[in-house]
N, C-alpha and C positions, 0 to 999 in steps of 0.2 A: 846838133849842139848848143840851145839856148841859153846855156848859162856860161857861155867862153867867155873868158871874162871878166866874170862877175864876180864879186868879193862880197862875202856873205858872214855877216856875223850871228854865230849861232850862240845863244844866251840858254844854259842849263841849271834850272833851280832845281829845289829839293825836293823832289818828289818821285814816289815810286816810278813815274813814267820817264824818268832820267833814262832808264837804261834804251828807251827807242830813240834816243838821241845817236846811238849806234847808225840804225837805218837810214834814218835822215840825212847824215853825211855822208853815207856810203851812196844813196842817189843822188845828193849834189855834186858829189865827187863823177859820177856816169854820165852828170852831163856836164859836167868840163866847168866845175865852178870852183872859185876857191875858198874853202870854209878855214875860220879862225872860231874856236870854240873860247868863248868866256863862261867861266864854270865858276855859280857862288860857292860860299861856305856849305850851306847846307846841300847843295847838289851833289857836291864832293863826297857826300855821304851817303851816295846812291851810286856812284859812277866814279870810276878814279881816269884821274888828269892822262895817265898813259894810254889807259883806251882812247881816249877822245884823241892824244895826239898821234897814236898809231894811225888812226882810220884818217885823219884830218893832213896828218904830214905837215903839222903845223904846230907850234907852239901854243899849249893849253894858257889863258887868262885866266889868272884868280884873284890876284891881289892887287888893289890901288896904288900901292908903292910897292910895289917889286922894282928889281933894278932896271933902270932906264937902260935902253938900248939906242943907238945909234944918237942919242940924246932927244928923244922923242917922250913925249908924254905919253905916257901909255893911252890912258882913257880918250885923249882926244886925238893920237895918231888910227886909231881903231875906230872911233866915229867919223875922221875923215875917208878913210878909205872903204867903209860897208857903200854897199850898193841898197845893201839891206841889213836889217837885221831883225831875225826870227826867235822869238823865247820860247823856247820847246823842251819842257813845257814849263810853264809858268804858273806860278802860285798865286794864292790870293795877297803873300806878303807883296810879292814883288809888283802886282799889278796896283796894288795900295802904295806903293814908294812911287810909282811912275806916275798916278795921278793926283799925288801932292806935289811931286815936282822933288822928293827927296833922292839927293844924288849922295848915298853914303856906304856904297859900295860900287866897285869896278861897272856891273852891269847895269844900273840905274844912271853912273856915271856917263857911259856910253852912250845910252840911250839918248838920254837930254842934251849931249853935248851933238848930237848928230843931225844932220838933214836927211838922212836915208829913210827909206821906207821904211816903218816898221809893222811888223808881224808877229800878232800874240796869240799864243796857243795854250789856253788853259787847260788844267787836268787838276782836280780835287774831288773832297769828296761833294756830293751832290747838295748834301743840305749847307755847306759852304759856299759852293757856287749858287744855291739862290737867295744868301743872306742878302738883305737888303744894302748893306755896305758895299759888297763883293759886285752887287748889279748895279749898284751908282760909280763906282770905281769903273767899270768898264765903260759904261756910258758917258763919262767925263773923256775918257781914251778914246772912245771913237768921236767925239768932240772935237779930238785934238787933231782927226786925220788919219789913229793907227787903224789898223786892217786887222780883224780877227779872225781865227776859225776856228769855232767854238766846237765844244767836247760832245763826245758821242754818249751813248746811253748804255749800259751794260753792266757786268760785273765790275765792282770795282776792289782794290785792294784788300781794302776794309772789310770785303765780304757782303757790303750794300749792294743793293741792285738800285741805279736811277743815271740820271746826268753825269757827268763828269770825267770818263772816260778820255785821254787824250786823244785828239782824232785820229784818222788812220793818217798813217805817216807818205803815204801816196798823195793823199788830199792837203796836206802839206805843202807836198812838194810841188804839186801842181798849181795850188793858188802862189805859190813864189814864182814863179816860171809865169804864171798869171800876170803878176804885179809889175814885173822889169819887162816883161815885153810889153806891158801899155806906159811904163814911164816914159 
């Protein structure tokens, strides 16, 4: 059980690949990890909090200003408990926010407040992925020590073919295991 007693924060952004978060959660649970989801506002257009809560067996966090429980500041308590923060799918928007240090939503605030390992799994249209701004933002985040599992090539939701599909769930999960074992 390589992830026993490990706390994984799974950030889910607004992209069609958000449905794959269900399989990611299931794999982490099979490896005995504790998974807490941070769902962005746009992410909730693609997958429901109830689905994520049912699979993770934990409350889904969505709002910077949700009710404080046990007098914990939500983004700080999540940041402190994380062994790793995985963002899958990561959109161009969240990658840009993190690259410039913007903390105007719960997910970016948790990442910026955490000393945990970060794994970003981009998923977007191939034209967006190859845009100079996105490439520069990924380079910046890599220079901060963030880990990446880059997208695969194939048919995209828009009908285009190219690089941009969220990496295979098994690749993401095995990357998390490797990162946590190496810490």
